[in-house]
C-alpha positions in Angstrom: 0.3 -0.3 0.3 1.6 3.0 -1.0 2.6 5.2 1.9 1.4 9.0 3.0 3.9 10.7 1.0 3.3 8.9 -2.4 -0.7 9.9 -1.9 0.6 13.3 -0.8 2.9 13.8 -4.3 0.6 11.9 -6.5 -2.6 14.4 -5.1 -0.1 17.5 -5.9 -0.1 16.8 -9.6 -3.2 14.8 -9.9 -4.3 18.3 -11.7 -6.1 20.2 -8.6 -7.0 23.5 -8.9 -7.5 25.7 -5.9 -10.7 28.1 -5.3 -10.3 31.7 -4.6 -10.2 31.3 -1.1 -7.4 29.3 -0.6 -5.9 31.8 -3.0 -7.3 34.7 -1.0 -5.8 33.2 1.7 -2.2 32.3 0.5 -1.4 36.0 -0.9 -2.5 37.4 2.3 -0.3 34.5 4.3 2.8 35.4 1.3 2.5 39.0 2.2 2.3 38.5 5.9 6.0 36.4 5.7 7.7 38.8 3.8 6.9 41.6 6.2 7.9 39.5 8.6 11.5 39.2 6.1 11.5 42.4 6.0 11.0 43.1 9.4 13.5 40.7 10.9 16.4 41.8 7.9 18.3 43.3 10.8 18.6 41.2 13.8 21.3 39.7 15.2 20.4 36.1 14.0 20.0 36.9 10.7 23.3 39.0 10.5 25.0 35.7 11.9 23.8 34.4 8.9 24.8 37.2 6.5 28.7 37.1 8.0 29.1 33.5 8.3 28.2 33.0 4.0 30.0 36.4 3.3 31.7 35.1 0.8 28.4 33.0 -1.0 26.6 36.7 -0.9 27.7 38.2 -3.9 26.3 39.8 -7.4 25.2 37.2 -9.8 22.5 36.0 -11.7 20.9 34.2 -9.0 18.3 35.7 -6.0 18.3 38.3 -3.8 18.7 38.0 -0.3 17.2 39.7 2.3 19.5 42.5 3.8 21.5 42.8 0.1 23.3 40.7 -2.3 23.0 37.9 -4.2 22.8 33.8 -3.2 22.5 30.5 -4.9 18.7 29.3 -4.0 19.5 26.7 -0.7 21.7 29.8 0.9 18.8 32.4 0.1 16.3 30.3 1.6 19.1 30.2 4.7 18.9 33.8 5.5 14.9 34.9 4.2 14.2 32.2 6.4 16.1 33.3 9.9 14.8 35.9 8.7 10.8 35.1 8.5 10.9 34.0 12.2 13.6 35.9 13.6 11.2 38.9 15.3 8.5 35.6 16.5 6.3 37.7 14.2 5.1 35.1 11.6 1.7 32.5 11.4 1.4 29.7 13.0 -0.2 26.5 11.8 -1.8 23.7 14.1 -2.3 20.8 12.0 1.8 21.2 11.9 2.5 22.4 14.9 4.6 25.0 13.1 5.9 27.7 11.8 4.2 27.2 7.8 4.9 29.7 6.3 8.0 31.1 7.7 9.6 27.8 5.9 7.9 27.8 2.9 7.8 31.2 1.5 11.4 31.6 1.7 12.0 28.0 0.3 10.4 29.4 -2.5 11.0 32.9 -3.1 14.9 31.4 -4.5 13.9 29.2 -7.0 10.8 31.5 -8.2 12.9 34.3 -8.4 15.6 32.7 -10.3 13.2 30.9 -12.8 11.6 34.0 -13.6 7.8 32.4 -11.6 5.0 34.0 -11.7 3.2 34.8 -8.6 0.3 32.4 -9.8 2.9 29.7 -9.6 4.3 30.9 -6.7 0.9 30.7 -5.1 0.4 26.8 -5.9 4.1 25.9 -4.8 3.0 27.4 -1.6 -0.5 26.1 -0.9 0.7 22.2 -2.2 4.3 23.3 0.4 1.1 23.6 3.2 -0.7 20.9 2.7 2.2 18.8 2.4 3.1 20.0 6.1 -0.7 18.9 6.9 -0.6 16.1 6.2 2.9 15.2 7.4 2.2 17.0 10.8 -1.4 15.1 11.6 0.4 12.0 12.1 3.0 13.3 14.4 1.8 15.6 16.8 0.7 16.8 19.3 3.6 13.8 20.7 6.0 15.1 18.3 6.0 18.7 19.1 4.9 18.2 23.0 8.3 15.6 23.4 10.2 18.8 22.4 10.7 18.4 19.1 10.9 22.2 17.2 8.3 20.8 14.0 8.6 24.4 12.0 11.7 22.3 11.5 11.2 18.7 11.4 8.0 19.1 10.2 8.0 22.4 7.8 10.8 21.2 6.4 9.8 17.9 5.1 6.6 18.8 3.8 8.2 22.6 2.1 10.0 20.1 0.0 7.2 18.7 -1.8 6.0 22.5 -2.5 9.8 23.5 -3.6 9.7 20.3 -5.5 6.7 20.8 -7.4 7.5 24.6 -8.3 10.8 23.3 -9.8 8.9 20.8 -12.0 9.6 17.7 -10.7 7.0 15.1 -11.3 5.8 13.1 -9.0 8.2 10.3 -8.4 11.0 13.7 -8.0 8.2 14.8 -5.5 8.3 11.8 -3.3 12.4 11.8 -4.0 12.3 15.5 -2.4 10.4 14.9 0.7 12.2 11.2 1.1 15.3 13.0 1.7 14.0 15.8 3.3 13.1 13.9 6.7 16.8 12.5 6.3 17.0 16.2 7.0 14.8 17.7 9.6 15.8 18.6 13.0 15.0 21.1 15.6 14.7 21.0 19.5 12.9 23.4 21.4 15.3 23.5 23.8 16.3 26.4 21.7 13.3 28.8 22.2 14.6 32.4 22.9 18.4 32.1 21.5 18.9 33.1 18.6 19.0 29.2 17.3 15.1 29.5 16.9 15.0 31.6 14.2 17.9 29.6 12.5 16.0 26.6 13.0 13.4 28.3 10.2 16.0 28.7 8.0 17.6 25.6 8.0 14.3 23.9 7.3 14.0 26.1 4.4 18.2 25.8 3.0 17.3 22.0 3.2 14.0 21.8 1.4 15.6 23.4 -1.5 18.2 20.7 -1.2 16.6 18.5 -1.2 14.7 18.9 -3.9 17.8 19.5 -5.6 18.9 16.4 -4.6 16.3 14.9 -6.1 15.2 16.4 -9.8 19.2 14.8 -10.2 18.4 11.3 -8.9 18.8 11.0 -5.3 16.7 8.4 -3.5 15.4 7.5 -0.5 12.8 4.5 1.2 9.0 6.6 0.2 7.9 5.1 3.0 10.4 6.4 5.2 7.6 8.3 7.5 5.9 5.2 8.6 8.6 2.8 8.9 10.5 0.6 11.2 13.1 3.6 12.3 11.2 6.3 10.6 10.0 9.9 11.5 6.9 8.4 12.7 8.6 6.3 15.1 11.3 8.3 16.1 10.2 11.9 16.1 6.2 10.4 17.2 6.5 8.0 20.0 3.8 5.5 20.6 1.3 8.2 21.2 1.3 9.6 17.3 -1.6 8.8 15.5 0.0 8.0 12.0 -1.7 8.1 9.0 -4.2 5.7 8.1 -7.1 7.6 7.1 -5.4 11.5 6.6 -7.5 13.3 3.9 -5.3 15.4 1.7 -6.2 18.2 -0.1 -10.6 17.8 0.2 -11.2 20.7 1.5 -7.6 22.1 1.0 -6.1 23.0 5.0 -5.8 26.6 4.3 -9.8 26.8 3.7 -10.8 24.5 6.5 -8.6 25.4 9.2 -5.9 28.1 8.3 -3.5 29.3 9.4 -2.6 32.0 12.8 -1.7 34.8 11.5 0.3 37.0 14.7 -1.1 40.1 15.9 1.7 40.3 18.4 5.5 40.1 17.7 5.6 37.4 20.4 5.7 33.7 21.3 2.0 32.2 19.9 1.5 30.7 22.7 1.2 33.9 25.2 -1.5 35.0 22.5 -4.5 34.3 23.8 -3.7 35.3 27.3 -2.9 38.9 25.8 -5.6 39.0 23.8 -8.2 38.8 26.7 -6.0 41.2 28.4 -6.7 43.5 26.1 -10.4 42.4 26.1 -11.0 43.1 29.5 -9.2 46.5 29.1 -11.4 47.5 26.4 -14.7 46.2 28.3 -13.8 47.9 31.3 -11.6 50.7 30.9 -8.8 50.3 34.1 -5.1 51.8 33.4 -2.1 49.2 34.3 -1.5 51.3 37.1 -5.3 49.9 39.3 -4.6 46.0 38.2 -2.9 44.0 41.5 -2.4 40.9 39.9 -2.5 38.9 36.6 -3.6 35.1 37.3 -2.9 33.1 33.9 -4.3 29.7 32.9 -2.6 27.9 29.7 -1.8 25.1 28.0 1.2 22.7 29.1 2.9 22.5 25.9 2.6 26.9 25.8 4.0 26.9 29.4 7.3 25.4 28.5 7.9 27.5 26.0 7.5 30.5 27.8 10.8 30.1 30.1 11.9 33.4 30.8 9.3 35.4 33.7 11.8 37.7 34.2 13.1 38.6 30.5 17.0 39.2 30.3 17.3 40.4 26.5 14.5 40.7 23.7 14.8 37.9 22.1 13.8 36.2 25.8 11.2 38.9 26.1 9.3 37.5 22.9 9.0 33.8 24.9 7.9 35.8 28.5 4.3 36.3 29.4 4.7 38.4 31.8 6.7 40.8 30.1 3.9 40.7 27.0 1.0 40.7 29.3 2.7 43.4 31.0 2.8 45.6 28.0 -1.0 45.0 26.8 -1.6 46.2 30.3 0.4 49.4 28.7 -0.7 49.4 25.5 -3.6 48.8 23.0 -1.3 47.4 20.3 2.2 45.4 20.4 4.8 46.9 18.1 7.8 45.6 17.2 9.5 48.0 18.9 8.4 46.8 22.1 11.5 43.8 21.7 13.6 46.0 21.5 17.0 46.3 24.5 16.1 49.5 25.6 12.0 48.6 25.6 13.0 45.1 27.5 15.0 47.4 30.3 12.2 50.0 30.6 10.5 50.7 34.2 7.2 51.0 33.4 7.0 47.0 31.7 9.5 46.1 34.5 7.7 47.1 37.3 4.5 44.7 36.7 6.0 41.7 36.1 6.2 40.6 39.8 2.6 40.8 39.6 1.9 38.5 36.5 1.3 34.3 37.1 1.6 31.9 34.9 -0.1 28.1 35.5 -0.8 25.6 33.1 -4.2 22.9 32.8 -2.8 19.0 34.0 -1.8 16.7 31.7 -5.0 14.9 32.8 -7.3 17.8 32.3 -6.2 18.1 28.4 -5.8 14.4 28.1 -9.9 14.1 28.6 -11.0 16.7 27.0 -8.7 15.2 23.1 -8.5 18.9 22.3 -6.8 22.1 23.6 -8.4 24.1 26.8 -9.0 27.4 26.7 -6.7 29.6 28.4 -8.0 32.0 30.9 -6.9 34.9 32.4 -8.3 36.6 35.7 -7.8 40.4 36.6 -7.4 41.1 39.9 -8.1 45.5 40.6 -6.9 47.6 44.0 -10.8 48.4 43.6 -11.7 44.6 44.6 -13.0 43.9 40.8 -11.9 40.5 39.5 -12.2 40.3 36.2 -12.0 36.3 34.4 -11.6 36.5 30.8 -11.3 33.2 28.4 -10.2 32.8 25.2 -9.7 29.3 22.5 -8.2 31.3 19.8 -6.2 34.5 19.7 -7.5 37.3 17.0 -6.5 36.2 13.5 -7.7 32.8 13.1 -10.5 32.0 11.1 -12.6 31.8 14.0 -11.2 35.1 15.1 -9.9 36.8 11.4 -8.1 40.0 10.7 -9.6 41.9 8.7 -8.1 44.3 6.2 -6.8 47.3 8.5 -5.5 44.4 11.0 -3.2 42.8 7.9 -2.0 46.8 6.7 -1.3 47.7 10.2 1.0 45.1 10.9 2.6 44.7 7.5 3.5 48.8 8.0 4.6 47.7 11.6 7.0 45.3 9.2 7.6 47.3 6.8 8.9 51.0 8.6 12.1 52.8 7.8 12.4 50.8 4.9 9.1 51.9 2.7 7.5 55.3 3.3 3.8 54.9 3.5 2.8 55.5 0.1 5.5 52.2 -0.7 4.1 50.3 2.0 0.6 50.3 0.6 2.0 50.0 -2.8 4.2 46.4 -2.1 0.9 45.5 0.2 -1.7 46.0 -3.0 0.8 44.1 -5.5 1.1 41.2 -3.0 -3.1 41.2 -2.5 -3.0 40.6 -6.2 -0.2 38.3 -5.9 -1.7 35.9 -8.9 -1.5 38.9 -11.3 2.1 39.0 -10.9 4.3 38.2 -14.3 7.1 37.6 -11.9 8.3 38.5 -8.2 11.4 41.3 -9.2 9.3 43.5 -7.9 9.9 42.4 -4.5 14.0 42.3 -4.4 14.6 46.1 -4.0 12.6 46.3 -0.4 14.6 42.9 0.0 17.5 44.1 -0.5 17.5 47.6 1.6 15.2 45.8 4.6 18.3 45.0 6.4 20.1 48.3 6.7 16.1 50.1 7.0 16.0 47.6 10.0 19.3 47.8 11.8 19.2 51.2 11.6 15.6 50.9 13.8 17.4 48.8 15.8 19.8 51.4 16.7 22.4 50.3 14.9 22.9 53.2 12.9 25.7 51.8 10.4 24.9 49.2 8.0 27.5 46.2 8.4 30.1 45.1 5.7 28.1 42.2 4.2 25.1 44.2 3.7 25.9 45.4 0.3 27.6 47.6 -1.5 27.1 51.2 -2.1 26.0 50.5 -5.4 24.1 47.5 -4.7 22.0 50.0 -2.2 22.2 52.9 -4.5 20.0 50.3 -6.9 18.6 49.3 -4.8 16.9 52.4 -4.5 16.2 53.3 -7.2 14.8 50.3 -8.1 12.4 50.8 -4.5 11.5 54.2 -6.3 10.1 53.1 -9.9 8.8 49.8 -8.7 6.5 50.7 -5.5 6.5 54.2 -4.4 
């Protein structure tokens, strides 16, 4: 009997057509991820990757790397994937327990640019890769993720290989080969959360997906039943509680229609988002100020609690994985922004004074098993006047049950593009991404990608563009193209 890899490959080459809703949601996800790449280009993790491979980032007929210069497809995926996930602003994907788009979009962008692919082809490949991530993830999650594997870099790598292979024109057998090889490249542990290695996981997964497709195109093979086989992915990465793939449906309907993605309203770990949204909901309803808050009690899932390891964060990366810091921001502000996750912001007294008032506990393992599904997160706010304000959310803002509207999407994109584009340029770039199916190629993205590293570094207070961010001639060229293409 054919395994799940062969089933995914067969589906992807079956001539399936994607409906308007699937394509629209893909447009939104790709735009969201491009914004996150632009915002993350100046992050220290991205600078480290660029510096490590500076000798391979140069002029040439290859593909643009965020921050300037050009590189081969796999290296561009490594840099761009790290940037997409650097600020933890990119979307979540429940079936994969992954940051699906932070691997998919950077992995696809390099081959698409190098081949002059159309926007429509990019959307098709994205939808193939996302469905593949969902199918792979359903067989091993949640036990895979709960055990400590970072599914973005495991499930994400394997599923994305299908999308890259599809975009590169491989046939059904070639797509299956690419996915099989990607299983041997899948890695990444959640113990790295709160460090620059976490966004590197997304970059490595994107690079590995591109390289798996390239190897498959040249005839490299592996077992196509490697997900199910003894000593395969399910047995080693999922454990005895992993469900496997019996009865897993592929593309009926597409996962982006049935479950959707979870774009982030806040630039921090998704495990904080339900609680942050509850605090914002309660503030809007009751109108209290941060100074009136005596205590905030948060109740989350076990996995969420384990993800949030920094009650007293020492830097901006730890702050993204701190329930206490993120809730403190929500008490002080109406919207969390990228500027809240800098060294200066994390050290500010207003937020730090609130940290001891905020606690986090988790649902018991018994309660979660009995429910058979993720339990809602709860927040209780106690005010100085004696009022006790409870709130509950099963899903954060941005899910298909409480989706972003156009204003939400544009506000986030503007936050990401601040310092890269002016308001008019931001609007024009977002409009083109909204009409991605109509774009003959993707070259309109390259000027903003080339400039992003400089702009975000300046925004973070660096002030000086590092040498590897591109030559003066490259920068002037990008400025001119940017003015012509999106302003």
